[in-house]
Structure formats: C-alpha cells, structure tokens
ZAKOL-436156 format. One record per residue: x, y, z of N, C-alpha, C, O in turn; residue in one letter; residue number from 0. Coordinates in steps of 0.2 Angstrom, whole numbers, plus 2048, in hexadecimal, padded with zeros to 3 digits. Layout:
N
+--------+---------+------+---------+----------+-------+--------+---------+------+--------+---------+------+------+-----+
| n_east | n_north | n_up | ca_east | ca_north | ca_up | c_east | c_north | c_up | o_east | o_north | o_up | type | seq |
+--------+---------+------+---------+----------+-------+--------+---------+------+--------+---------+------+------+-----+
|      X |       Y |    Z |       X |        Y |     Z |      X |       Y |    Z |      X |       Y |    Z |    A | NUM |
...
+--------+---------+------+---------+----------+-------+--------+---------+------+--------+---------+------+------+-----+
This chain:
79
+--------+---------+------+---------+----------+-------+--------+---------+------+--------+---------+------+------+-----+
| n_east | n_north | n_up | ca_east | ca_north | ca_up | c_east | c_north | c_up | o_east | o_north | o_up | type | seq |
+--------+---------+------+---------+----------+-------+--------+---------+------+--------+---------+------+------+-----+
|    3B0 |     E2A |  13A |     3B0 |      E2B |   131 |    3AB |     E2C |  12E |    3A6 |     E2A |  12F |    M |   0 |
|    3AD |     E31 |  12A |     3A6 |      E35 |   126 |    3A6 |     E33 |  11F |    3AB |     E32 |  11C |    T |   1 |
|    3A1 |     E32 |  11C |     3A0 |      E2F |   115 |    39B |     E33 |  111 |    395 |     E33 |  113 |    T |   2 |
|    39D |     E35 |  10C |     399 |      E39 |   108 |    395 |     E34 |  101 |    398 |     E30 |  0FE |    G |   3 |
|    390 |     E35 |  100 |     38C |      E32 |   0FB |    38B |     E38 |  0F4 |    38A |     E3E |  0F5 |    L |   4 |
|    38C |     E35 |  0EE |     38D |      E38 |   0E7 |    389 |     E35 |  0E5 |    38B |     E2F |  0E6 |    F |   5 |
|    382 |     E35 |  0E2 |     37F |      E32 |   0DE |    37D |     E35 |  0D6 |    37C |     E3B |  0D5 |    I |   6 |
|    37D |     E31 |  0D1 |     37D |      E34 |   0CB |    37D |     E2E |  0C4 |    37F |     E29 |  0C5 |    G |   7 |
|    37B |     E31 |  0BF |     37D |      E2B |   0B9 |    384 |     E2A |  0B6 |    386 |     E25 |  0B4 |    R |   8 |
|    387 |     E33 |  0B5 |     38F |      E34 |   0B3 |    38E |     E31 |  0AD |    392 |     E2D |  0AB |    F |   9 |
|    389 |     E33 |  0A9 |     388 |      E32 |   0A1 |    389 |     E36 |  09C |    384 |     E38 |  099 |    A |  10 |
|    390 |     E3A |  09B |     395 |      E37 |   09E |    398 |     E3B |  0A4 |    395 |     E40 |  0A5 |    P |  11 |
|    39C |     E3A |  0A7 |     3A0 |      E3E |   0AF |    3A2 |     E44 |  0AA |    3A5 |     E44 |  0A5 |    A |  12 |
|    3A1 |     E49 |  0AD |     3A4 |      E4F |   0AC |    3A8 |     E54 |  0B0 |    3A9 |     E52 |  0B5 |    H |  13 |
|    3AA |     E58 |  0AF |     3AF |      E5D |   0B3 |    3AA |     E5E |  0B9 |    3AC |     E5B |  0BE |    K |  14 |
|    3A4 |     E62 |  0BA |     3A1 |      E63 |   0BF |    3A0 |     E5B |  0C4 |    3A0 |     E5C |  0CA |    G |  15 |
|    39F |     E56 |  0C2 |     39E |      E50 |   0C5 |    3A7 |     E4F |  0C9 |    3A8 |     E4D |  0CF |    H |  16 |
|    3AC |     E51 |  0C5 |     3B2 |      E4C |   0C8 |    3B3 |     E53 |  0CC |    3B7 |     E52 |  0D0 |    I |  17 |
|    3B1 |     E59 |  0CD |     3B4 |      E5F |   0D1 |    3AF |     E5D |  0D7 |    3B1 |     E5F |  0DD |    N |  18 |
|    3A9 |     E5A |  0D7 |     3A4 |      E5A |   0DD |    3A9 |     E53 |  0E0 |    3AC |     E54 |  0E5 |    A |  19 |
|    3A9 |     E4E |  0DC |     3AD |      E47 |   0E1 |    3B4 |     E4B |  0E3 |    3B5 |     E49 |  0E8 |    I |  20 |
|    3B8 |     E50 |  0E1 |     3BE |      E51 |   0E2 |    3BD |     E56 |  0EA |    3C2 |     E57 |  0EE |    M |  21 |
|    3B7 |     E5A |  0E9 |     3B5 |      E5D |   0F0 |    3B5 |     E59 |  0F6 |    3B9 |     E59 |  0FB |    R |  22 |
|    3B1 |     E54 |  0F4 |     3AD |      E4E |   0F9 |    3B5 |     E4A |  0FB |    3B6 |     E48 |  101 |    M |  23 |
|    3B8 |     E49 |  0F7 |     3C1 |      E46 |   0F9 |    3C2 |     E48 |  101 |    3C1 |     E46 |  106 |    L |  24 |
|    3C3 |     E50 |  0FE |     3C6 |      E54 |   102 |    3C2 |     E56 |  109 |    3C5 |     E59 |  10E |    N |  25 |
|    3BA |     E53 |  109 |     3B6 |      E54 |   10F |    3B6 |     E4F |  112 |    3B8 |     E4F |  118 |    T |  26 |
|    3B5 |     E49 |  10F |     3B4 |      E42 |   113 |    3B9 |     E3F |  113 |    3BF |     E40 |  111 |    Y |  27 |
|    3B8 |     E38 |  118 |     3BE |      E34 |   118 |    3BD |     E2F |  112 |    3C1 |     E2D |  10F |    D |  28 |
|    3B5 |     E2D |  110 |     3B6 |      E2B |   10B |    3AF |     E2B |  106 |    3AA |     E2E |  109 |    R |  29 |
|    3AE |     E2A |  100 |     3A9 |      E2B |   0FD |    3A5 |     E25 |  0FA |    3A8 |     E20 |  0F9 |    I |  30 |
|    39F |     E26 |  0F8 |     39B |      E1F |   0F4 |    399 |     E24 |  0EF |    394 |     E28 |  0F0 |    I |  31 |
|    39B |     E23 |  0EB |     398 |      E23 |   0E4 |    392 |     E1E |  0E0 |    395 |     E19 |  0DF |    I |  32 |
|    38C |     E20 |  0DF |     387 |      E1C |   0E0 |    386 |     E1E |  0D5 |    386 |     E23 |  0D3 |    G |  33 |
|    387 |     E18 |  0D2 |     386 |      E1A |   0CB |    37F |     E17 |  0C9 |    37E |     E11 |  0CA |    L |  34 |
|    37C |     E1A |  0C7 |     376 |      E19 |   0C6 |    374 |     E18 |  0BE |    377 |     E1B |  0B9 |    G |  35 |
|    36F |     E13 |  0BD |     36E |      E11 |   0B6 |    371 |     E0D |  0B5 |    374 |     E0C |  0B0 |    S |  36 |
|    373 |     E08 |  0BA |     37A |      E04 |   0B8 |    376 |     DFD |  0B2 |    37B |     DF9 |  0B0 |    C |  37 |
|    372 |     DFC |  0B2 |     370 |      DF6 |   0AE |    36C |     DF9 |  0A7 |    369 |     DF6 |  0A3 |    Y |  38 |
|    36D |     E00 |  0A8 |     369 |      E03 |   0A1 |    371 |     E06 |  09B |    375 |     E0A |  09C |    D |  39 |
|    36D |     E01 |  097 |     375 |      E03 |   091 |    371 |     E04 |  08A |    36D |     E01 |  088 |    V |  40 |
|    374 |     E0B |  087 |     373 |      E0C |   080 |    36C |     E0F |  080 |    369 |     E10 |  07B |    G |  41 |
|    36A |     E12 |  084 |     364 |      E18 |   086 |    367 |     E1F |  086 |    36D |     E20 |  087 |    S |  42 |
|    364 |     E23 |  084 |     365 |      E2A |   086 |    367 |     E2C |  08D |    36B |     E30 |  08E |    R |  43 |
|    364 |     E28 |  090 |     367 |      E2B |   099 |    36D |     E28 |  099 |    371 |     E2C |  09C |    R |  44 |
|    36F |     E22 |  098 |     376 |      E1E |   099 |    378 |     E1B |  093 |    378 |     E15 |  093 |    A |  45 |
|    37A |     E1F |  08F |     37D |      E1C |   088 |    383 |     E17 |  08A |    384 |     E13 |  086 |    P |  46 |
|    387 |     E17 |  08F |     38C |      E14 |   091 |    38B |     E0F |  096 |    387 |     E10 |  09A |    L |  47 |
|    38F |     E08 |  095 |     38F |      E03 |   09A |    392 |     E06 |  0A0 |    396 |     E0B |  0A0 |    L |  48 |
|    38E |     E03 |  0A6 |     391 |      E06 |   0AC |    399 |     E06 |  0AD |    39D |     E0B |  0AF |    A |  49 |
|    39B |     E01 |  0AC |     3A0 |      DFF |   0AD |    3A7 |     E05 |  0A9 |    3AD |     E07 |  0AB |    I |  50 |
|    3A3 |     E06 |  0A3 |     3A8 |      E0D |   0A1 |    3A8 |     E12 |  0A5 |    3AD |     E16 |  0A7 |    F |  51 |
|    3A1 |     E13 |  0A7 |     39F |      E1B |   0AB |    3A5 |     E1B |  0B0 |    3A8 |     E20 |  0B1 |    R |  52 |
|    3A5 |     E12 |  0B4 |     3A7 |      E14 |   0BC |    3B0 |     E13 |  0B9 |    3B4 |     E14 |  0BE |    E |  53 |
|    3B1 |     E12 |  0B3 |     3BA |      E12 |   0B2 |    3BB |     E1A |  0B1 |    3C0 |     E1E |  0B3 |    K |  54 |
|    3B6 |     E1D |  0AD |     3B8 |      E24 |   0AB |    3B9 |     E28 |  0B2 |    3BE |     E2B |  0B2 |    M |  55 |
|    3B4 |     E27 |  0B6 |     3B3 |      E2B |   0BD |    3B9 |     E27 |  0C1 |    3BD |     E2B |  0C4 |    L |  56 |
|    3BB |     E22 |  0C1 |     3C1 |      E21 |   0C5 |    3C8 |     E23 |  0C2 |    3CD |     E25 |  0C6 |    L |  57 |
|    3C9 |     E23 |  0BC |     3CE |      E27 |   0B9 |    3CF |     E2E |  0B9 |    3D4 |     E30 |  0BC |    L |  58 |
|    3CA |     E32 |  0B7 |     3C9 |      E37 |   0B9 |    3CA |     E3A |  0BF |    3CD |     E3F |  0C0 |    S |  59 |
|    3C8 |     E37 |  0C6 |     3CA |      E38 |   0CC |    3D1 |     E39 |  0CE |    3D4 |     E3E |  0D1 |    I |  60 |
|    3D5 |     E31 |  0CC |     3DC |      E31 |   0CB |    3DF |     E36 |  0C7 |    3E4 |     E39 |  0CA |    L |  61 |
|    3DD |     E37 |  0C2 |     3E0 |      E3D |   0BE |    3E1 |     E44 |  0C1 |    3E5 |     E48 |  0C0 |    E |  62 |
|    3DB |     E45 |  0C7 |     3DC |      E4C |   0CA |    3E0 |     E4A |  0D0 |    3DF |     E4E |  0D5 |    M |  63 |
|    3E2 |     E45 |  0D1 |     3E7 |      E46 |   0D7 |    3E3 |     E42 |  0DF |    3E6 |     E42 |  0E5 |    G |  64 |
|    3DB |     E3F |  0DE |     3D9 |      E3C |   0E2 |    3D9 |     E35 |  0E4 |    3DC |     E30 |  0E0 |    G |  65 |
|    3D7 |     E33 |  0EA |     3DB |      E2D |   0EF |    3D4 |     E29 |  0EC |    3CE |     E2A |  0ED |    D |  66 |
|    3D7 |     E23 |  0E9 |     3D1 |      E1D |   0E6 |    3CF |     E1A |  0EE |    3CA |     E17 |  0EF |    L |  67 |
|    3D4 |     E1B |  0F2 |     3D2 |      E15 |   0F8 |    3CD |     E18 |  0FA |    3C9 |     E15 |  0FE |    S |  68 |
|    3CB |     E1F |  0F9 |     3C4 |      E22 |   0FE |    3BE |     E21 |  0FA |    3B8 |     E23 |  0FC |    K |  69 |
|    3BE |     E1F |  0F5 |     3B9 |      E1D |   0EF |    3B7 |     E16 |  0EE |    3BB |     E11 |  0ED |    V |  70 |
|    3AE |     E17 |  0EF |     3AC |      E10 |   0EE |    3A6 |     E12 |  0E9 |    3A2 |     E16 |  0EB |    T |  71 |
|    3A7 |     E0E |  0E3 |     3A2 |      E0D |   0DE |    39C |     E08 |  0DF |    39C |     E02 |  0DE |    I |  72 |
|    396 |     E0B |  0E1 |     390 |      E05 |   0E0 |    38B |     E07 |  0DA |    388 |     E0C |  0D8 |    C |  73 |
|    38B |     E01 |  0D8 |     385 |      E01 |   0D2 |    380 |     E01 |  0D3 |    37E |     DFE |  0D8 |    H |  74 |
|    37A |     E07 |  0D1 |     373 |      E07 |   0D4 |    36F |     E06 |  0CE |    36F |     E0A |  0C9 |    I |  75 |
|    36B |     DFF |  0CD |     366 |      E00 |   0C7 |    361 |     E05 |  0C9 |    360 |     E07 |  0CE |    P |  76 |
|    35D |     E05 |  0C2 |     356 |      E09 |   0C1 |    352 |     E06 |  0C2 |    352 |     E01 |  0BE |    D |  77 |
|    34D |     E06 |  0C8 |     346 |      E03 |   0C9 |    340 |     E07 |  0C6 |    33A |     E05 |  0C7 |    Y |  78 |
+--------+---------+------+---------+----------+-------+--------+---------+------+--------+---------+------+------+-----+
C-alpha cells in the first residue's frame, strides 16, 4: 500500500491544491493531508479555523469526484 503526504495551511484551499490532491489520489492508495497552523486563527497566515479549512478541502475533493475513503486529514500545530 502506497501513501502520499501533502502538507499545507490551505488558507484557503485553491484550485492548485485541489488539483495536486486529485493527482495524488490517482497515484497513491491513500493520502494524508497535513493541515498546518491548526491552532492559529485570525492571523494573516491562517484567517480561517482549521475545521473550516478541513471541510473546504473535503467538499472540494468530493465535488471533483475524489474518493474520501482514501483521505486522512491530520491537524499540525505551529511550533
């Protein structure tokens, strides 16, 4: 089983992010999306709550016909 890892803030997610994720879904058996700055909110770097960014990613993947059973999202705090 192959696993791909894609890390970003996705603040907000854009077509380039979604296209990269879709390519990864076609290449790997599963992918892990590392959602950075998950505890940072209201800043210039992370204007949206991590849960909103996660939902935007999942809905965009679903809308593009992606298989969500192959996707895991992990929240990554800044250190």
